[in-house]
C-alpha positions, 0 to 999 in steps of 0.5 A: 052524523056520518051517515048523511055524508056517506054518499058524499064521501063515496063520490069523493073516493070515486073521484080520487080513484078516477084522477089517481090513474091520470098522473098527467092531470096531477102534474098539470095541477102541481105545475099550476100551483108551482107557477103561482108559488112565488107571485102568491107569496106561497098561498098557492100551496094551500090549493095543493096540500089537500090534493097531496094527501089525497094522492100520496101514491103519486108524490113523484108526479106532484113534486115534478110538477111543483118544481117545474112550475116554480122554476118556469114561473114567469117573472114580472115585466119591468114596464116602460114609464118614460118616453125615450128614442130608439134606433136600431134592429128589432126582431119580430117575436110574435105572429103579426095580427091585422088591426084595421089598417096596420099589422100589430106585433111584438118585437125584441131589441138586441138587449132582449127588451120586448115592445109592441109595435105596428107596421103598415098593413101593406108590408109582409111581416112574419115572425123572425124577420129582422128590421132596422127601425127608428122610433120612440119607446112609450108606456103601454096604454092603460089596461093593456095586457101583454102576454108576450112580455112587452115592456111598452110600445115602440112608435115608429117615426122613421123608415122601416128596412127589412134586414133579414127574413125569418124562418120560411115556415113563418113566412109561409104562414103569413102568406097562407093567411093573406091568401085567404084574406085576398080570396074573401075580398075578391069573392065578397065585393060587399065585404061582409065584415070579413067575418069568414077571415075572423072565423077561419084565421082570427083576422078581426080587422074588418069587424065593426065595433057594434058587432063586437058589442053584439058578440059580447051580449050574446056570449059568442065572442069566442067565434071570432077568436080562433080557438079550440073550436076552430082548430078541431073543425079544421083538424076534422076537415083535414083528417077527412081529406087525408083518410082516403090516401093510400099511405101508412098512418105514420105518414098521415100523422106527419102530414096532419102535424105539418098542416095543423102547425101551419094553420096554427101559425097562420091563425096567430099561434095563440095559446088556445090554438096551439093547445087545440092543435096538440090535442087534435094531433094526439086524438087523431093519432090514437084514432089512426093507430086504433088506440083509445085516447083519454080526454082529461089526459090529452088536455093535460099533456097538451097544456103542459107542453105549451106552458113549458115552452111558453110559461107566460101563457099562464096569464092569457085569458084565452088559454084559460077559457079554452081549458075551462071549455074543453075540460067541461066537455071532457067531464060532462059530455059523453064520448064520441063512441057513446054519442054514436049509439044515441037516437037522434032525439037523444043527440039533440038533447045532448047538443043542448046540454053541451051548449049549456055546459060550456056556457056555464063553465066559461061564464065566470071568466067571461064575466070577470073579464068583460064585466058582463054576463050573457043570459042567452049565451047557451041558446044563441051558441046552440044555433050559432056554433053549428053554423060556424062549423059549416061556415069554416069548412065551406070557406076553407073548401072554397078557398082550396078549390080556388087554387085550381079553379078560381071562378069555381071557388068564388062561386062556391063561396058566394053560393054556400058560405055567404048565406051561412055568414049572413045567418050567423050575423042575423042570429047574433044581431037579433039575440043582442036586441033582447032587453035581458040578453046580458047583465052587468057584473061587478068585479070579483076575485078570481079566488071564487073560481076555486069553489066553482071548480071544486063544485064542478068536480063534485058533480062528476059521475063515473063514466067512459070519458075517452074521446 
């Protein structure tokens, strides 16, 4: 009876040995279990007990992750139920995002209570700014999900007076994003939905509702939500600009760290952005110092750093979509070194496989979140993602040129970026017209993700997975 199961046991042992040499990944798993220990009433331990017996040699890492996760587990937020007036100081505690004709941000009162509010779009608001406001505290709208611990909404009814500006870094980030938005508006008189601003800096205020529907049906909503893909492209672009400089690798890493931090802040400082910025920094650092970086370890370290700093991120859907997408690439896509040795035909089929792998990895979460699963997502992404990469690089490059030569920057944007943006819209709009582009999915429990993840690891095959 045991012989038919021998291949499975052999694969499990290979997987155990592979993960045993990656203590950062084990700490990450234990941390997640610790974060869910109190909210789940102890049930999260069921996920960690089998792993504990499998990795007994790493008990110190398990215990460190479990204790740290339990201590940092975010407490439930007491939501506002009744309307009440408020007059006093508030401090902006999140990066403001453009929402139609206003700026949406989370603010904190002197007592520590956090509320989501909106400022006029004409104002310059950055994280850390202190305002004197007058308004009403009301309950969050049904279905609202506030990762930033927002207890309710603050509806401003009176004047808003700036008392003190926040740290200069956040002000620079706000002005950087606004500079790009202004450049796009000057260069594109027809205002093509401000798609470039959405791709590069997560400014989605100009996108039409029907385009959002097309994005959902084609499984491409991630392209207008600045995430790991966008940061990796930006990091690669910045690295190419830094490589020719005749300075030491240490200085290049320092400059890249500063630029990525500024970009992450300008793009909203969302969990997937910061996680990807940290991963990019670790990867580029290993490359510049001629060291090999391990994808699974890098992903675990970057995620742990952010979760320790901002524990409530564990409730953010974008964070988990990013983890599933990058994790699938690390597990099932060959390293850059292996890809460089492939023929063009092999690279093409590997690109097809990559699109399919990421689509399958994120499908359960997107179906659970939107109640809709795209059937053509991997095909559309196969076409759209390379176009998005090019559009980001060209748009950012044209914007940088405009700093010195404004007319030339606009010319490059109109001649190269706009055709790419039009093509992206054309593919997405056309794909959404297919009758079976997507199907509705009934609500299901996220516990089904456990066998999904276990099954994914069982499909793993030993290989070099260094980035």
